[in-house]
C-alpha positions as CSV (number, residue, x, y, z in Angstrom):
1,M,-21.0,-23.4,-13.5
2,L,-22.3,-20.3,-15.3
3,V,-25.1,-18.0,-14.1
4,L,-26.1,-15.3,-16.7
5,G,-22.6,-15.6,-18.2
6,F,-20.8,-15.5,-14.8
7,H,-19.2,-18.2,-12.8
8,F,-21.5,-19.1,-9.9
9,L,-19.1,-17.8,-7.2
10,T,-18.5,-14.5,-9.1
11,F,-22.3,-14.2,-9.5
12,I,-22.7,-14.5,-5.7
13,Y,-19.9,-11.9,-5.0
14,C,-21.5,-9.5,-7.4
15,L,-24.9,-9.9,-5.8
16,V,-23.4,-9.3,-2.3
17,F,-21.4,-6.2,-3.4
18,S,-24.4,-4.8,-5.3
19,A,-26.5,-5.1,-2.1
20,L,-23.8,-3.4,-0.1
21,I,-23.6,-0.6,-2.7
22,I,-27.4,0.0,-2.2
23,V,-27.1,-0.1,1.6
24,A,-24.0,2.3,1.5
25,S,-25.9,4.7,-0.9
26,I,-28.8,4.8,1.5
27,N,-26.6,5.4,4.5
28,L,-24.7,8.1,2.6
29,A,-28.0,9.9,1.8
30,I,-29.0,9.7,5.5
31,N,-25.7,10.9,6.8
32,W,-25.0,13.4,4.0
33,K,-25.0,16.5,6.3
34,K,-22.9,14.9,9.0
35,R,-19.1,15.6,9.5
36,D,-18.2,11.9,8.9
37,R,-19.8,12.0,5.4
38,P,-16.3,11.2,3.8
39,Y,-16.2,7.9,5.6
40,Y,-19.5,6.8,4.0
41,I,-18.4,8.1,0.6
42,R,-15.1,6.2,0.8
43,F,-16.8,3.0,1.7
44,L,-19.3,3.3,-1.1
45,I,-16.4,3.8,-3.6
46,L,-14.7,0.7,-2.1
47,M,-17.7,-1.4,-2.7
48,I,-18.0,-0.2,-6.3
49,V,-14.3,-1.0,-6.8
50,A,-14.9,-4.5,-5.3
51,L,-17.8,-5.1,-7.7
52,M,-15.9,-3.9,-10.7
53,Y,-12.9,-6.1,-9.8
54,N,-15.1,-9.2,-9.6
55,I,-16.8,-8.4,-12.9
56,N,-13.5,-7.9,-14.7
57,E,-12.0,-11.0,-13.0
58,D,-14.7,-13.1,-14.7
59,L,-14.7,-11.3,-18.0
60,F,-11.0,-11.4,-18.7
61,P,-9.3,-13.4,-20.0
62,D,-11.9,-15.0,-22.3
63,T,-10.7,-17.4,-25.0
64,K,-13.9,-16.7,-27.0
65,S,-13.4,-13.0,-27.1
66,S,-12.3,-11.2,-30.3
67,I,-9.9,-9.0,-28.1
68,D,-6.2,-10.0,-28.4
69,W,-5.2,-12.1,-25.4
70,I,-2.3,-9.7,-24.5
71,A,-4.8,-6.8,-24.3
72,Q,-7.2,-8.9,-22.2
73,Y,-4.4,-9.6,-19.6
74,I,-3.4,-5.9,-19.6
75,I,-7.1,-5.0,-18.9
76,A,-7.3,-7.7,-16.1
77,Y,-4.1,-6.6,-14.4
78,T,-4.8,-2.9,-14.7
79,S,-8.2,-3.5,-13.1
80,G,-6.7,-5.5,-10.3
81,L,-4.0,-2.8,-9.7
82,I,-6.6,-0.1,-9.5
83,S,-8.7,-2.0,-7.0
84,A,-5.6,-2.8,-4.8
85,V,-4.3,0.8,-4.8
86,Y,-7.7,2.2,-3.7
87,F,-8.2,-0.6,-1.2
88,L,-4.8,0.3,0.3
89,F,-5.7,4.0,0.3
90,Y,-9.0,3.1,2.2
91,L,-7.2,1.0,4.7
92,H,-4.6,3.8,5.3
93,L,-7.3,6.4,6.0
94,E,-9.7,4.3,8.0
95,Y,-7.3,2.0,9.9
96,Q,-4.4,4.4,10.0
97,L,-1.9,2.0,8.6
98,K,1.6,3.2,9.3
99,F,3.8,2.8,6.2
100,V,7.5,3.2,5.9
101,K,7.0,6.2,3.7
102,R,4.2,8.8,3.6
103,F,1.2,7.5,1.7
104,D,-0.1,9.7,-1.1
105,L,-2.8,8.1,-3.3
106,L,-1.8,9.9,-6.5
107,L,1.9,9.3,-6.0
108,V,1.4,5.6,-5.1
109,G,-1.0,5.2,-8.0
110,A,1.3,6.8,-10.6
111,F,4.3,4.7,-9.3
112,S,2.2,1.5,-9.4
113,F,1.2,2.1,-13.0
114,L,4.8,2.9,-13.9
115,I,5.8,-0.5,-12.5
116,L,2.8,-2.1,-14.4
117,I,4.0,-0.7,-17.7
118,C,7.7,-1.4,-17.2
119,S,7.5,-4.8,-15.5
120,F,4.4,-6.3,-17.0
121,I,3.0,-4.6,-20.2
122,I,6.4,-4.1,-22.0
123,P,7.8,-7.6,-21.0
124,L,4.5,-9.2,-22.0
125,A,4.5,-7.5,-25.4
126,I,8.1,-8.4,-26.1
127,T,8.3,-11.9,-24.8
128,K,4.7,-13.0,-25.3
129,S,5.2,-15.0,-22.1
130,L,2.5,-14.4,-19.4
131,N,4.4,-16.3,-16.8
132,T,7.5,-14.2,-17.2
133,A,5.7,-10.9,-17.1
134,R,3.4,-11.9,-14.3
135,Y,6.3,-13.1,-12.1
136,F,8.4,-10.0,-12.7
137,F,5.6,-7.6,-12.0
138,L,4.1,-9.3,-9.0
139,S,7.5,-9.9,-7.4
140,I,8.2,-6.2,-7.4
141,I,4.7,-5.3,-6.0
142,L,5.1,-8.0,-3.3
143,A,8.5,-6.8,-2.3
144,I,7.2,-3.2,-1.9
145,L,4.3,-4.5,0.3
146,L,6.6,-6.7,2.4
147,V,8.9,-3.8,3.2
148,N,5.9,-2.2,4.9
149,V,4.7,-5.3,6.8
150,L,6.8,-4.9,9.9
151,S,5.9,-1.2,10.2
152,V,2.2,-1.8,9.8
153,L,1.9,-4.9,12.0
154,K,4.1,-3.4,14.8
155,D,1.9,-0.4,15.0
156,K,-1.4,-2.4,14.8
157,F,-0.4,-4.8,17.6
158,L,0.7,-1.9,19.8
159,K,-2.8,-0.4,19.3
160,L,-4.3,-3.8,20.1
161,R,-2.4,-3.9,23.4
162,L,-3.5,-0.4,24.3
163,C,-7.1,-0.9,23.4
164,K,-9.4,-2.1,26.1
165,K,-12.8,-2.2,24.2
166,I,-13.8,-5.4,22.3
167,I,-15.5,-3.4,19.5
168,L,-12.3,-1.4,18.9
169,K,-10.1,-4.5,19.0
170,I,-12.3,-6.0,16.3
171,H,-11.8,-2.9,14.2
172,I,-8.0,-3.1,14.5
173,L,-8.0,-6.9,13.7
174,I,-10.2,-6.3,10.6
175,G,-7.7,-3.6,9.5
176,I,-4.9,-6.1,9.8
177,F,-6.9,-8.8,7.9
178,G,-7.6,-6.3,5.1
179,F,-3.9,-5.4,4.8
180,L,-2.9,-9.1,4.7
181,S,-5.5,-9.8,2.0
182,I,-3.7,-7.2,-0.2
183,I,-0.4,-8.9,0.4
184,L,-2.0,-12.3,-0.4
185,F,-3.3,-10.9,-3.7
186,P,0.0,-11.1,-5.5
187,V,1.1,-14.2,-3.4
188,T,-1.9,-16.2,-4.5
189,I,-1.6,-15.2,-8.1
190,L,2.1,-16.3,-8.1
191,A,1.5,-19.5,-6.1
192,S,-1.5,-20.7,-8.0
193,S,-0.4,-19.5,-11.4
194,G,-3.4,-17.2,-11.6
195,N,-6.1,-19.7,-10.5
196,Q,-9.2,-17.6,-10.6
197,F,-11.1,-19.3,-7.7
198,I,-8.2,-19.1,-5.2
199,V,-7.1,-15.5,-6.1
200,Q,-10.7,-14.1,-6.2
201,L,-11.7,-15.8,-2.9
202,C,-8.6,-14.7,-0.9
203,Y,-8.8,-11.1,-2.2
204,T,-12.6,-10.7,-1.9
205,L,-12.6,-11.9,1.7
206,G,-10.7,-8.7,2.5
207,Y,-13.4,-6.6,1.1
208,L,-16.1,-8.6,2.9
209,A,-14.3,-8.2,6.2
210,I,-14.2,-4.5,5.8
211,S,-18.0,-4.5,5.0
212,I,-18.6,-6.2,8.4
213,D,-16.6,-3.5,10.1
214,Y,-18.7,-0.9,8.2
215,F,-21.9,-2.1,10.0
216,L,-20.1,-1.9,13.3
217,Y,-19.2,1.8,12.7
218,P,-22.2,3.3,14.7
219,L,-21.4,1.0,17.7
220,R,-17.7,2.0,17.5
221,K,-18.6,5.7,17.5
222,K,-20.7,5.3,20.6
223,E,-18.1,3.3,22.4
224,I,-15.4,5.9,21.7
225,K,-17.5,8.8,22.8
226,K,-18.5,6.9,25.9
227,S,-14.9,5.9,26.8
228,I,-13.6,9.4,26.3
229,S,-16.5,11.0,28.3
230,F,-17.1,13.8,25.8
231,E,-20.4,14.6,27.7
232,K,-18.3,16.0,30.6
233,L,-16.7,18.6,28.3
234,S,-17.9,21.9,27.1
235,A,-18.3,22.5,23.4
236,R,-15.0,24.3,23.1
237,E,-13.2,21.7,25.2
238,T,-14.6,18.9,23.0
239,E,-13.3,20.8,19.9
240,V,-9.8,21.1,21.5
241,L,-9.7,17.4,22.4
242,K,-10.9,16.1,19.1
243,L,-8.4,18.3,17.3
244,M,-5.6,16.8,19.4
245,L,-6.8,13.3,19.0
246,Q,-6.9,13.7,15.2
247,N,-3.6,15.6,15.0
248,P,-1.5,14.3,17.9
249,N,1.7,15.8,16.6
250,L,0.5,19.4,16.6
251,K,2.3,21.8,18.9
252,Y,0.4,24.0,21.4
253,A,1.1,27.1,19.3
254,E,-0.3,25.4,16.2
255,I,-3.4,24.3,18.1
256,S,-3.9,27.9,19.3
257,D,-3.6,29.2,15.7
258,L,-6.0,26.6,14.3
259,L,-8.7,27.4,17.0
260,N,-8.0,31.1,16.9
261,I,-7.4,31.3,20.7
262,S,-4.5,32.4,22.8
263,Q,-2.1,29.9,24.3
264,K,-3.3,31.0,27.8
265,T,-6.9,30.1,26.9
266,L,-5.7,26.8,25.4
267,S,-3.9,26.0,28.6
268,T,-7.1,26.6,30.6
269,H,-9.0,24.4,28.3
270,L,-6.4,21.6,28.6
271,S,-6.4,21.9,32.4
272,N,-10.1,21.4,32.4
273,I,-10.0,18.5,29.9
274,Y,-7.3,16.7,31.9
275,K,-9.4,17.0,35.1
276,K,-12.7,16.0,33.6
277,I,-11.5,12.9,31.7
278,D,-8.8,11.9,34.2
279,I,-5.6,12.2,32.2
280,K,-2.4,13.9,33.1
281,S,-0.6,15.1,30.0
282,K,-0.6,15.6,26.2
283,K,1.3,12.4,25.9
284,E,-1.7,10.4,27.1
285,I,-3.8,12.1,24.4
286,E,-1.2,11.0,21.9
287,E,-1.5,7.4,23.2
288,M,-5.3,7.6,22.9
289,S,-5.0,8.8,19.3
290,K,-3.2,5.6,18.4
291,V,-6.3,3.7,19.2
292,Y,-9.1,5.9,17.9
293,K,-9.7,6.5,14.2
294,P,-10.4,10.2,13.5
295,S,-13.7,9.9,11.7
296,T,-15.3,8.1,14.7
297,L,-14.7,11.2,16.8
298,E,-16.9,13.3,14.6
């Protein structure tokens, strides 16, 4: 069924993501001067990426188009890859996914497009076989994702066990769901031979789950601030604690340098922090940092 040239389901997806883009834009304008502005910007870009993916998914391939069918599939797969790389980048930042190797958006993006060219575009141009090129390309991408599954899920389930608050558990579970939707992206393409309905539904559900978590963000911030008892701390003590939660691997000397204070002064602040929020060591702060996403502390 077509609506304004789109399949009905794609039309609904586009309406939903368009509405989310409007809401995200308004929220960004309201929170423009706040320190967690990057969070709102990243979500807005994510919704734009989701919208563009769904539009391209419906437009290509098109048997009635004058564009060569090989070019259409290259456009479709390039669009899908761009959306998946940014989605993975978003999940890495907002849900602190722990990959086997350090995640760098530019490096991962460049590597992904190199794989696209070598394992999809070139084989497709030479063999003229979509199934061969698709299987080769998606198998490599899936293998890379599966290498990171154990690392990501192990870290997430550890955080689930440590987390006591329902709102924070929901946040972690949605992060897991989002990551699994990316893994299912190549799986469903391979298993269904590129069936648009199945692929689009499984992948888009990941974006929609993230959008639900977006609306829970203000509640999550309040819960975290309440659970850590920031109100008991002075402004400087709050600054010290937030820095340590956001950067748990920093050494005391590095913290002193960043805050431009002596190690003796830092020691005094830490002693006060430990007493006021009832913790005993830096190790407990490191454990807390595994649960709390940095932007919610701002």
